[in-house]
TORSEDREN-271921 format. One record per residue: x, y, z of N, C-alpha, C in turn; residue number from 0. Coordinates in steps of 0.02 Angstrom, whole numbers, plus 50000, padded with zeros to 5 digits. Example, Ala and Ser with C-alpha at 12.3 -4.5 7.8 and 13.67 -1.06 7.14 Angstrom:
2
n_u;n_v;n_w;ca_u;ca_v;ca_w;c_u;c_v;c_w;pos
50660;49716;50390;50615;49775;50390;50660;49835;50390;0 $
50642;49888;50354;50684;49947;50357;50645;50002;50394;1 $
end
This chain:
370
n_u;n_v;n_w;ca_u;ca_v;ca_w;c_u;c_v;c_w;pos
49664;50478;48699;49686;50454;48764;49716;50384;48761;0 $
49711;50349;48705;49739;50282;48700;49685;50230;48689;1 $
49704;50167;48687;49658;50114;48671;49613;50100;48730;2 $
49556;50071;48716;49508;50051;48767;49520;49979;48783;3 $
49534;49964;48847;49551;49897;48868;49490;49861;48896;4 $
49484;49796;48880;49431;49754;48907;49462;49698;48946;5 $
49452;49697;49011;49483;49646;49053;49434;49626;49107;6 $
49384;49587;49090;49330;49571;49135;49345;49513;49181;7 $
49406;49486;49179;49422;49430;49221;49458;49449;49285;8 $
49465;49514;49297;49499;49536;49359;49458;49515;49419;9 $
49492;49491;49470;49458;49472;49531;49453;49532;49577;10 $
49407;49528;49625;49400;49583;49672;49463;49594;49712;11 $
49502;49539;49723;49562;49545;49762;49613;49587;49726;12 $
49620;49577;49661;49668;49618;49623;49648;49690;49624;13 $
49581;49702;49619;49556;49771;49619;49569;49804;49686;14 $
49551;49768;49739;49560;49796;49806;49633;49806;49822;15 $
49676;49760;49796;49747;49767;49808;49772;49833;49779;16 $
49744;49852;49719;49763;49915;49689;49739;49974;49732;17 $
49684;49962;49769;49657;50017;49809;49693;50027;49874;18 $
49736;49980;49891;49771;49988;49954;49808;50053;49958;19 $
49826;50079;49900;49863;50142;49900;49819;50201;49916;20 $
49757;50192;49914;49712;50247;49927;49714;50269;50000;21 $
49713;50219;50045;49708;50239;50114;49772;50231;50153;22 $
49818;50197;50122;49879;50183;50159;49919;50244;50170;23 $
49960;50248;50229;50010;50300;50241;50076;50267;50256;24 $
50133;50304;50244;50199;50273;50251;50246;50315;50292;25 $
50302;50284;50312;50355;50318;50349;50406;50346;50298;26 $
50427;50407;50307;50477;50435;50261;50543;50399;50268;27 $
50578;50391;50213;50644;50358;50214;50697;50406;50187;28 $
50748;50418;50224;50803;50460;50201;50849;50418;50159;29 $
50895;50449;50123;50939;50411;50078;51011;50418;50099;30 $
51047;50362;50097;51118;50362;50114;51157;50376;50051;31 $
51161;50439;50032;51195;50460;49971;51248;50513;49989;32 $
51287;50533;49941;51337;50585;49955;51305;50647;49985;33 $
51345;50689;50017;51319;50746;50055;51281;50795;50012;34 $
51299;50800;49948;51266;50849;49905;51201;50822;49876;35 $
51180;50763;49899;51118;50733;49873;51061;50749;49921;36 $
51003;50769;49894;50945;50785;49935;50884;50748;49909;37 $
50829;50757;49944;50767;50724;49924;50744;50747;49855;38 $
50766;50806;49834;50747;50832;49768;50791;50805;49712;39 $
50841;50764;49729;50885;50736;49678;50845;50694;49628;40 $
50857;50705;49564;50822;50666;49511;50854;50598;49505;41 $
50812;50545;49510;50837;50476;49503;50814;50443;49438;42 $
50761;50471;49408;50736;50443;49345;50692;50494;49310;43 $
50678;50480;49246;50630;50520;49208;50578;50474;49178;44 $
50515;50495;49181;50460;50456;49152;50426;50501;49100;45 $
50433;50483;49038;50406;50525;48983;50430;50597;48990;46 $
50491;50605;49014;50520;50672;49019;50508;50706;49086;47 $
50465;50678;49129;50451;50708;49194;50495;50675;49247;48 $
50522;50715;49291;50570;50692;49341;50537;50652;49397;49 $
50571;50598;49418;50555;50562;49480;50610;50578;49529;50 $
50593;50605;49587;50643;50625;49636;50659;50568;49684;51 $
50713;50577;49721;50733;50529;49772;50678;50521;49825;52 $
50645;50577;49843;50592;50574;49893;50536;50528;49871;53 $
50517;50533;49807;50463;50490;49781;50484;50417;49781;54 $
50546;50404;49760;50571;50335;49759;50575;50307;49829;55 $
50600;50347;49876;50607;50325;49946;50539;50309;49977;56 $
50489;50347;49959;50420;50335;49983;50398;50264;49967;57 $
50407;50243;49906;50385;50176;49885;50433;50122;49907;58 $
50496;50140;49919;50543;50091;49946;50522;50070;50016;59 $
50504;50119;50057;50481;50103;50124;50417;50062;50123;60 $
50374;50076;50075;50312;50040;50067;50324;49966;50051;61 $
50378;49951;50014;50392;49882;49992;50445;49847;50034;62 $
50473;49881;50082;50530;49855;50119;50515;49788;50154;63 $
50460;49786;50190;50443;49725;50229;50433;49665;50184;64 $
50399;49675;50127;50385;49619;50082;50449;49593;50049;65 $
50496;49638;50034;50559;49617;50004;50599;49576;50055;66 $
50602;49599;50116;50638;49562;50168;50608;49493;50176;67 $
50542;49489;50183;50510;49424;50194;50521;49377;50135;68 $
50520;49403;50074;50530;49360;50016;50600;49328;50016;69 $
50651;49368;50032;50719;49340;50033;50729;49293;50092;70 $
50697;49307;50149;50704;49263;50206;50671;49196;50194;71 $
50612;49196;50163;50574;49135;50155;50592;49097;50091;72 $
50607;49132;50037;50619;49100;49973;50693;49083;49961;73 $
50737;49122;49991;50809;49111;49978;50848;49091;50041;74 $
50813;49087;50098;50848;49069;50159;50898;49120;50182;75 $
50887;49183;50164;50934;49236;50182;50932;49249;50257;76 $
50985;49278;50283;50989;49299;50353;50990;49375;50356;77 $
50954;49401;50405;50950;49474;50412;51010;49500;50450;78 $
51068;49502;50416;51128;49527;50448;51151;49591;50413;79 $
51211;49615;50431;51234;49679;50404;51249;49675;50329;80 $
51255;49615;50301;51269;49608;50230;51207;49592;50188;81 $
51150;49589;50223;51089;49565;50189;51074;49603;50124;82 $
51074;49669;50126;51051;49708;50069;51097;49704;50008;83 $
51161;49689;50020;51209;49688;49965;51230;49618;49944;84 $
51202;49567;49978;51219;49498;49961;51177;49475;49901;85 $
51208;49441;49854;51174;49421;49792;51138;49354;49801;86 $
51076;49351;49780;51036;49290;49779;51006;49283;49709;87 $
51021;49228;49677;50994;49215;49610;51008;49274;49562;88 $
51067;49302;49568;51087;49354;49521;51064;49424;49538;89 $
51034;49434;49597;51010;49500;49615;51014;49510;49691;90 $
51031;49571;49711;51035;49586;49782;50967;49613;49806;91 $
50952;49608;49871;50890;49635;49897;50881;49710;49884;92 $
50936;49749;49888;50930;49821;49876;50911;49834;49803;93 $
50935;49793;49757;50916;49801;49687;50842;49784;49677;94 $
50820;49733;49712;50749;49715;49708;50706;49771;49737;95 $
50727;49799;49793;50689;49853;49824;50687;49914;49779;96 $
50744;49931;49749;50744;49988;49702;50696;49976;49644;97 $
50697;49915;49618;50654;49899;49561;50580;49905;49578;98 $
50561;49878;49636;50491;49882;49656;50470;49954;49669;99 $
50515;49993;49701;50500;50063;49713;50493;50101;49648;100 $
50536;50086;49600;50533;50120;49535;50467;50104;49500;101 $
50446;50041;49501;50383;50022;49469;50325;50063;49497;102 $
50323;50070;49563;50269;50109;49595;50275;50183;49577;103 $
50337;50208;49577;50347;50279;49562;50327;50295;49490;104 $
50342;50249;49444;50323;50258;49374;50247;50259;49368;105 $
50213;50212;49403;50139;50211;49399;50110;50276;49426;106 $
50138;50301;49482;50112;50363;49509;50122;50421;49460;107 $
50180;50422;49428;50194;50476;49380;50147;50472;49321;108 $
50131;50411;49299;50083;50403;49245;50014;50429;49266;109 $
49994;50413;49328;49929;50438;49353;49928;50514;49354;110 $
49983;50544;49375;49986;50617;49377;49985;50646;49306;111 $
50017;50612;49260;50017;50635;49191;49946;50630;49161;112 $
49909;50578;49180;49839;50573;49158;49798;50630;49188;113 $
49810;50645;49251;49774;50701;49283;49789;50767;49246;114 $
49850;50773;49222;49868;50833;49184;49833;50833;49116;115 $
49829;50775;49084;49796;50770;49019;49722;50788;49024;116 $
49690;50770;49081;49619;50784;49090;49607;50853;49121;117 $
49661;50890;49134;49654;50958;49156;49645;50968;49231;118 $
49657;50916;49271;49649;50922;49343;49710;50954;49377;119 $
49768;50947;49347;49829;50980;49372;49867;51007;49312;120 $
49911;51055;49326;49952;51083;49272;50024;51059;49277;121 $
50045;51035;49337;50112;51011;49349;50111;50942;49380;122 $
50163;50902;49368;50168;50836;49397;50234;50827;49436;123 $
50267;50882;49451;50331;50880;49485;50321;50869;49560;124 $
50376;50851;49594;50373;50843;49666;50361;50910;49700;125 $
50388;50964;49672;50376;51030;49699;50302;51048;49698;126 $
50267;51029;49644;50196;51043;49640;50157;51003;49692;127 $
50181;50942;49706;50149;50902;49758;50157;50936;49826;128 $
50217;50961;49840;50229;50995;49904;50186;51058;49910;129 $
50176;51093;49854;50134;51153;49855;50062;51134;49869;130 $
50039;51078;49840;49971;51053;49853;49964;51034;49927;131 $
50016;51005;49956;50015;50987;50027;50009;51050;50070;132 $
50045;51102;50052;50042;51165;50089;49971;51193;50087;133 $
49939;51190;50030;49871;51216;50024;49822;51172;50064;134 $
49831;51106;50062;49786;51061;50098;49794;51071;50174;135 $
49855;51080;50197;49866;51091;50268;49835;51157;50291;136 $
49838;51207;50248;49807;51271;50264;49732;51263;50269;137 $
49703;51224;50224;49631;51211;50226;49611;51174;50290;138 $
49652;51126;50310;49638;51088;50371;49645;51131;50433;139 $
49695;51174;50434;49704;51218;50491;49644;51265;50499;140 $
49618;51289;50442;49560;51333;50444;49498;51296;50468;141 $
49491;51232;50446;49434;51191;50468;49436;51180;50543;142 $
49496;51166;50570;49503;51156;50641;49487;51221;50680;143 $
49511;51276;50654;49500;51341;50686;49426;51358;50688;144 $
49389;51336;50637;49317;51351;50633;49274;51295;50661;145 $
49306;51245;50694;49271;51189;50725;49230;51150;50674;146 $
49256;51144;50613;49222;51106;50561;49245;51034;50562;147 $
49202;50986;50542;49222;50916;50541;49280;50905;50493;148 $
49326;50860;50513;49385;50848;50473;49403;50774;50477;149 $
49409;50742;50419;49429;50672;50418;49504;50668;50404;150 $
49539;50626;50443;49610;50617;50432;49651;50661;50478;151 $
49716;50667;50465;49760;50704;50510;49748;50779;50508;152 $
49767;50811;50562;49761;50884;50565;49811;50917;50518;153 $
49867;50883;50508;49919;50909;50463;49956;50852;50430;154 $
49966;50857;50365;50003;50806;50327;50077;50820;50328;155 $
50117;50767;50330;50187;50770;50316;50197;50746;50244;156 $
50257;50756;50217;50269;50736;50148;50255;50662;50137;157 $
50278;50621;50185;50273;50549;50177;50200;50525;50178;158 $
50157;50559;50214;50087;50538;50217;50043;50572;50165;159 $
50066;50627;50138;50025;50664;50090;50025;50633;50021;160 $
50079;50599;50003;50085;50572;49935;50025;50528;49916;161 $
50009;50480;49960;49954;50434;49944;49886;50469;49945;162 $
49878;50517;49991;49816;50556;49993;49806;50594;49928;163 $
49858;50627;49906;49856;50667;49844;49843;50622;49783;164 $
49878;50566;49782;49870;50518;49727;49798;50492;49724;165 $
49771;50474;49782;49703;50448;49786;49651;50499;49765;166 $
49660;50560;49787;49613;50613;49772;49609;50626;49696;167 $
49668;50630;49665;49670;50641;49593;49644;50580;49554;168 $
49661;50520;49578;49639;50459;49543;49564;50454;49541;169 $
49531;50473;49595;49457;50470;49597;49427;50515;49543;170 $
49455;50574;49534;49431;50621;49483;49445;50595;49412;171 $
49506;50571;49402;49526;50549;49335;49487;50487;49315;172 $
49479;50439;49361;49445;50376;49345;49374;50389;49319;173 $
49338;50432;49353;49269;50444;49332;49267;50480;49264;174 $
49311;50529;49254;49313;50565;49190;49334;50517;49135;175 $
49382;50473;49149;49406;50425;49099;49351;50374;49083;176 $
49314;50353;49134;49260;50305;49123;49205;50334;49079;177 $
49190;50398;49089;49137;50431;49051;49158;50445;48979;178 $
49221;50462;48969;49243;50484;48903;49277;50429;48862;179 $
49306;50379;48896;49344;50328;48860;49314;50258;48869;180 $
49305;50237;48931;49282;50168;48944;49209;50159;48926;181 $
49166;50200;48954;49093;50199;48942;49063;50128;48946;182 $
49065;50097;49004;49040;50028;49011;48964;50025;49002;183 $
48940;49975;48966;48868;49966;48958;48844;49910;49004;184 $
48778;49898;49004;48749;49848;49049;48774;49778;49035;185 $
48784;49762;48973;48809;49695;48955;48878;49683;48984;186 $
48921;49733;48979;48988;49726;49006;48986;49719;49082;187 $
48944;49759;49115;48939;49756;49187;48912;49689;49210;188 $
48862;49663;49176;48835;49597;49195;48886;49541;49184;189 $
48923;49546;49131;48974;49496;49117;49028;49498;49172;190 $
49047;49558;49191;49096;49566;49244;49068;49539;49310;191 $
49005;49554;49323;48973;49530;49385;48974;49454;49388;192 $
48959;49420;49333;48958;49347;49332;49028;49319;49345;193 $
49080;49355;49326;49148;49330;49335;49173;49336;49407;194 $
49139;49379;49447;49166;49390;49515;49112;49397;49568;195 $
49050;49373;49553;48996;49383;49601;49008;49349;49668;196 $
49043;49292;49668;49057;49259;49732;49103;49300;49776;197 $
49147;49337;49744;49194;49378;49782;49163;49442;49808;198 $
49108;49464;49778;49078;49527;49798;49031;49518;49857;199 $
49019;49455;49877;48976;49443;49935;49007;49477;49996;200 $
48966;49505;50039;48993;49543;50096;49028;49500;50147;201 $
49096;49501;50148;49134;49463;50197;49132;49496;50266;202 $
49116;49561;50267;49122;49600;50328;49080;49573;50386;203 $
49026;49537;50370;48982;49516;50424;48996;49446;50449;204 $
49056;49418;50432;49065;49348;50448;49138;49328;50459;205 $
49178;49369;50490;49247;49350;50501;49271;49370;50571;206 $
49307;49324;50604;49340;49340;50667;49415;49326;50659;207 $
49456;49363;50696;49528;49355;50689;49563;49376;50753;208 $
49622;49347;50765;49665;49365;50820;49717;49414;50795;209 $
49734;49465;50835;49782;49516;50813;49837;49526;50864;210 $
49898;49528;50840;49957;49542;50881;49993;49601;50849;211 $
50011;49651;50888;50044;49710;50862;50114;49718;50892;212 $
50161;49741;50851;50230;49752;50872;50249;49823;50850;213 $
50254;49869;50896;50268;49938;50880;50342;49951;50870;214 $
50358;49992;50819;50428;50013;50810;50434;50089;50817;215 $
50381;50122;50834;50382;50195;50844;50397;50212;50916;216 $
50444;50256;50928;50462;50276;50996;50467;50352;50999;217 $
50424;50382;51040;50422;50454;51047;50416;50489;50980;218 $
50374;50461;50938;50359;50491;50873;50410;50477;50819;219 $
50463;50439;50834;50516;50425;50785;50515;50352;50765;220 $
50533;50339;50702;50537;50270;50675;50609;50257;50653;221 $
50651;50239;50700;50722;50227;50683;50730;50162;50645;222 $
50782;50160;50604;50793;50101;50562;50806;50039;50604;223 $
50843;50045;50658;50859;49986;50698;50799;49960;50736;224 $
50753;50006;50756;50692;49982;50789;50646;49947;50738;225 $
50644;49972;50677;50605;49941;50624;50630;49870;50611;226 $
50697;49862;50608;50726;49797;50596;50709;49748;50653;227 $
50718;49771;50715;50705;49728;50772;50631;49709;50777;228 $
50588;49758;50763;50516;49744;50765;50496;49693;50712;229 $
50528;49697;50654;50511;49649;50601;50533;49579;50620;230 $
50590;49573;50654;50613;49508;50677;50562;49478;50726;231 $
50537;49519;50772;50487;49495;50819;50423;49475;50783;232 $
50401;49517;50736;50340;49503;50699;50345;49438;50660;233 $
50404;49426;50629;50415;49364;50592;50413;49304;50638;234 $
50443;49310;50697;50442;49255;50745;50371;49240;50769;235 $
50332;49293;50781;50262;49285;50802;50222;49249;50749;236 $
50232;49270;50686;50195;49238;50631;50212;49164;50625;237 $
50276;49146;50635;50296;49076;50631;50262;49035;50685;238 $
50253;49063;50744;50218;49028;50798;50144;49018;50780;239 $
50113;49068;50751;50043;49061;50731;50036;49008;50677;240 $
50083;49008;50629;50081;48957;50576;50090;48887;50604;241 $
50127;48882;50660;50139;48817;50691;50080;48794;50733;242 $
50030;48838;50741;49971;48818;50778;49971;48840;50851;243 $
50021;48877;50872;50022;48901;50941;49965;48951;50953;244 $
49944;48957;51015;49893;49006;51031;49921;49076;51021;245 $
49877;49124;51009;49900;49193;50997;49935;49221;51059;246 $
49909;49204;51118;49940;49228;51179;50010;49200;51187;247 $
50019;49136;51171;50085;49105;51174;50132;49135;51122;248 $
50106;49147;51062;50147;49175;51008;50172;49245;51027;249 $
50130;49284;51060;50150;49352;51079;50200;49351;51136;250 $
50196;49301;51180;50239;49298;51238;50306;49266;51224;251 $
50310;49226;51170;50370;49186;51157;50432;49227;51138;252 $
50427;49274;51089;50489;49309;51069;50518;49348;51127;253 $
50583;49339;51139;50616;49376;51193;50621;49450;51176;254 $
50614;49492;51227;50620;49564;51215;50691;49580;51192;255 $
50696;49622;51141;50761;49641;51114;50788;49701;51154;256 $
50851;49717;51145;50879;49774;51182;50840;49839;51173;257 $
50808;49846;51116;50770;49906;51103;50705;49908;51143;258 $
50688;49853;51176;50628;49852;51217;50565;49836;51178;259 $
50572;49811;51117;50514;49796;51075;50483;49731;51098;260 $
50417;49730;51105;50381;49670;51125;50319;49662;51082;261 $
50291;49602;51083;50229;49588;51047;50170;49592;51095;262 $
50117;49624;51073;50058;49632;51115;49998;49598;51082;263 $
49968;49551;51118;49908;49517;51093;49847;49560;51108;264 $
49814;49582;51056;49756;49627;51064;49690;49590;51072;265 $
49692;49523;51069;49631;49485;51077;49599;49466;51011;266 $
49540;49434;51015;49504;49414;50954;49457;49470;50934;267 $
49457;49485;50870;49417;49541;50844;49372;49516;50788;268 $
49326;49560;50767;49278;49541;50715;49280;49590;50658;269 $
49276;49564;50598;49266;49605;50538;49194;49594;50517;270 $
49153;49645;50528;49082;49640;50513;49056;49706;50484;271 $
48990;49710;50477;48962;49770;50445;48973;49833;50487;272 $
48985;49824;50552;48997;49882;50595;49069;49906;50592;273 $
49116;49860;50581;49187;49878;50583;49220;49884;50515;274 $
49188;49858;50463;49220;49854;50397;49239;49923;50370;275 $
49193;49970;50373;49206;50036;50345;49264;50070;50381;276 $
49264;50067;50447;49318;50097;50486;49385;50065;50470;277 $
49385;49998;50467;49447;49962;50454;49473;49977;50384;278 $
49427;49981;50335;49447;49994;50266;49481;50062;50260;279 $
49457;50111;50298;49484;50179;50293;49547;50189;50335;280 $
49546;50162;50397;49600;50176;50443;49656;50124;50443;281 $
49640;50061;50426;49691;50008;50425;49681;49967;50361;282 $
49691;49999;50305;49675;49968;50241;49716;49906;50227;283 $
49780;49907;50244;49822;49848;50231;49797;49788;50271;284 $
49775;49798;50333;49747;49744;50373;49682;49720;50343;285 $
49640;49766;50322;49576;49748;50292;49587;49704;50230;286 $
49633;49724;50187;49646;49686;50126;49676;49618;50141;287 $
49719;49615;50192;49749;49550;50211;49696;49502;50235;288 $
49648;49527;50273;49593;49484;50297;49549;49462;50239;289 $
49534;49508;50194;49493;49490;50136;49528;49438;50092;290 $
49594;49440;50090;49632;49396;50045;49650;49330;50077;291 $
49634;49322;50141;49650;49260;50176;49600;49205;50156;292 $
49616;49144;50176;49572;49087;50160;49579;49035;50215;293 $
49537;48984;50211;49540;48930;50261;49608;48895;50258;294 $
49636;48890;50198;49701;48857;50189;49759;48903;50211;295 $
49748;48968;50208;49800;49017;50226;49771;49069;50273;296 $
49761;49050;50336;49729;49096;50383;49776;49148;50414;297 $
49842;49141;50401;49891;49188;50430;49924;49226;50373;298 $
49903;49287;50359;49933;49326;50305;50005;49345;50321;299 $
50039;49375;50273;50107;49400;50284;50105;49456;50336;300 $
50163;49471;50364;50168;49525;50413;50144;49590;50381;301 $
50103;49627;50416;50074;49689;50390;50110;49749;50421;302 $
50132;49795;50379;50166;49855;50403;50115;49912;50407;303 $
50093;49928;50467;50046;49983;50478;50087;50047;50490;304 $
50107;50079;50435;50152;50136;50439;50121;50196;50474;305 $
50055;50203;50469;50023;50260;50501;50030;50256;50577;306 $
50027;50196;50605;50032;50186;50677;50103;50169;50699;307 $
50148;50158;50651;50217;50141;50668;50223;50074;50700;308 $
50193;50022;50669;50194;49956;50699;50185;49903;50645;309 $
50205;49841;50663;50189;49783;50622;50129;49748;50653;310 $
50089;49718;50611;50029;49683;50634;50030;49612;50606;311 $
50017;49564;50651;50013;49493;50631;49944;49468;50652;312 $
49908;49437;50606;49841;49413;50620;49832;49341;50600;313 $
49782;49309;50630;49762;49242;50610;49686;49239;50610;314 $
49658;49222;50553;49585;49217;50547;49562;49154;50583;315 $
49513;49162;50627;49489;49105;50667;49420;49081;50648;316 $
49384;49120;50609;49317;49098;50589;49290;49139;50532;317 $
49254;49106;50488;49219;49140;50433;49158;49101;50413;318 $
49107;49136;50390;49044;49106;50370;49033;49115;50296;319 $
48995;49069;50267;48978;49074;50196;48920;49121;50185;320 $
48919;49157;50131;48864;49201;50114;48840;49187;50043;321 $
48780;49204;50028;48753;49193;49961;48774;49249;49914;322 $
48780;49232;49850;48797;49283;49800;48741;49334;49796;323 $
48756;49398;49797;48704;49449;49791;48679;49454;49718;324 $
48617;49475;49710;48590;49484;49643;48623;49545;49610;325 $
48627;49544;49543;48659;49599;49507;48627;49666;49524;326 $
48561;49667;49527;48525;49729;49540;48543;49759;49608;327 $
48559;49715;49656;48574;49739;49723;48643;49772;49727;328 $
48687;49752;49683;48757;49776;49688;48781;49809;49624;329 $
48734;49831;49581;48755;49858;49517;48804;49916;49524;330 $
48790;49963;49570;48834;50021;49578;48903;49999;49601;331 $
48904;49950;49646;48969;49925;49670;49007;49890;49614;332 $
48970;49851;49573;49000;49817;49517;49030;49867;49468;333 $
48992;49920;49453;49017;49971;49407;49081;50003;49434;334 $
49081;50019;49499;49139;50051;49529;49200;50005;49525;335 $
49191;49941;49542;49246;49894;49541;49270;49881;49470;336 $
49223;49879;49423;49241;49868;49353;49284;49926;49327;337 $
49263;49987;49344;49301;50046;49322;49370;50046;49355;338 $
49373;50030;49419;49437;50029;49453;49485;49979;49422;339 $
49458;49920;49406;49500;49869;49375;49524;49888;49306;340 $
49478;49914;49266;49496;49935;49198;49545;49994;49199;341 $
49534;50039;49246;49579;50096;49251;49649;50074;49272;342 $
49651;50028;49321;49716;50003;49344;49753;49969;49286;343 $
49716;49931;49245;49747;49898;49188;49770;49949;49136;344 $
49732;50002;49128;49750;50055;49080;49813;50091;49103;345 $
49815;50108;49168;49875;50141;49195;49936;50095;49188;346 $
49927;50030;49201;49982;49984;49194;50007;49980;49122;347 $
49960;49981;49074;49980;49980;49004;50018;50042;48985;348 $
49997;50099;49012;50033;50162;48999;50103;50159;49030;349 $
50107;50129;49090;50172;50123;49123;50220;50079;49084;350 $
50193;50025;49057;50235;49978;49018;50260;50010;48953;351 $
50221;50056;48926;50240;50089;48864;50279;50154;48876;352 $
50286;50173;48940;50318;50237;48955;50393;50236;48939;353 $
50419;50294;48925;50491;50302;48915;50521;50317;48984;354 $
50557;50269;49011;50587;50276;49078;50663;50277;49072;355 $
50693;50331;49096;50765;50338;49093;50793;50342;49165;356 $
50837;50296;49183;50868;50296;49248;50927;50344;49248;357 $
50932;50384;49301;50987;50432;49308;51039;50405;49356;358 $
51101;50433;49356;51155;50405;49397;51139;50394;49470;359 $
51100;50439;49501;51085;50433;49572;51044;50371;49589;360 $
51009;50343;49540;50965;50286;49553;51004;50227;49582;361 $
51060;50209;49550;51098;50150;49572;51139;50162;49635;362 $
51142;50225;49659;51178;50240;49721;51132;50239;49781;363 $
51067;50241;49769;51019;50249;49823;51017;50187;49868;364 $
51025;50198;49935;51024;50144;49983;50967;50149;50033;365 $
50929;50204;50034;50872;50212;50079;50890;50203;50152;366 $
50947;50228;50173;50970;50225;50243;50976;50154;50270;367 $
50992;50106;50227;50999;50037;50251;51068;50011;50235;368 $
51114;50056;50218;51183;50035;50203;51218;50013;50267;369 $
end
C-alpha cells in the first residue's frame, strides 16, 4: 500500500479543515463549453482513471468564493465582466480556479482508487458514482415509505451526493488503512496528544457569535448573477464588521441590489455542547470557521453555505478559556484525529506522486462564468 507516514505535528485545525468535505454540500456548476461538450466530458486522467467535467465543476464551485476573495483582497481586483480572464501576477482567476478544482478532483480520485485497492468499490468512474447515487436514493425512498428514521436529504442530486459518497467511503478506508498500515501505538498517540492537547479542549461550550446571512437561492434556483450579487453584499457586510460596526448596522448598510438580495441579521448565537453536534453536521463550514477564529481575527472569511444557497458572515463576540483534557479522557478522540491527519497526509502524498494528464477540454472550461 505504500510507505507509512509519521506526521505528529498536525494541528486540529488542519485535520478538521480536511473534514469539511465530509459534511459539506455544493451547488452544481454547468460549463460554458462547445455544444458537443457534456458533464461526462473527460478533462483529465489520474493514474489512468478519467476525471469528468462534472467532477471538476463540483470542486470549482466549492472554491469559487475563496478565489474571488483572494484576488479582491490581495491583488485589488474588481469584480467586473473581465475579472476571470484578467491576468494578475502571471495568472488569471479562472486558471487559479481550475487549478484548485483539479487539486481537489485528483485527491478525490486517489481516495476512490484507495477504496478500490481495499475492495470497497470495483469502479472509480463518474458513472459508477451516479449508479451509487441511484441505489442510495432508492434506499432513502424505501426508508421514507416505511416511516424509518433518515438523516439527511430525502433524495440526493449529483452535486450533493459527491461529498456524501466520498465521506462514506473515506470512513471505511481510513479504518482499514489504520489497522493494516498505520497501526498507531500508545506512544505515538500520547506524543500526538502532547502536540495538540490545547486544541482538543472543548470549544463548543464557550463561544458566542453574531451571524448575518445573504441568500442567493430563489425558488430553488442558484443563478450565477444572484450568486455574484450576493457575494458583493456579503463582502460589504464583512468589511463593516471588520471596521467595528454593529452587526445590525452592517446588515442594514449594503443597498439592495436589483436582484432583491439583502443581508439578514440573525442575532447573537452560541456554540456550545448543545449546538456543536448539530452545527458540525448541518453547517460544517460555519463550524470550522468558528473553530479557526481567534481574538485577533474574530471575523472569518465569507462562508458559502451551498446546502442552504446563501453566504454567511459571522463575528465571534466571546470565548472562554478551558483546561487541557487528560489523555485518558480523550484517547479515542485523539486516535481518531491522529488517523484522520495521517490518512490525509498519505492521500496527499499519493496525489503528489500520481500521474496526472490534462486533456484538451480542461483549458476550455469556464464553469458558466465566461
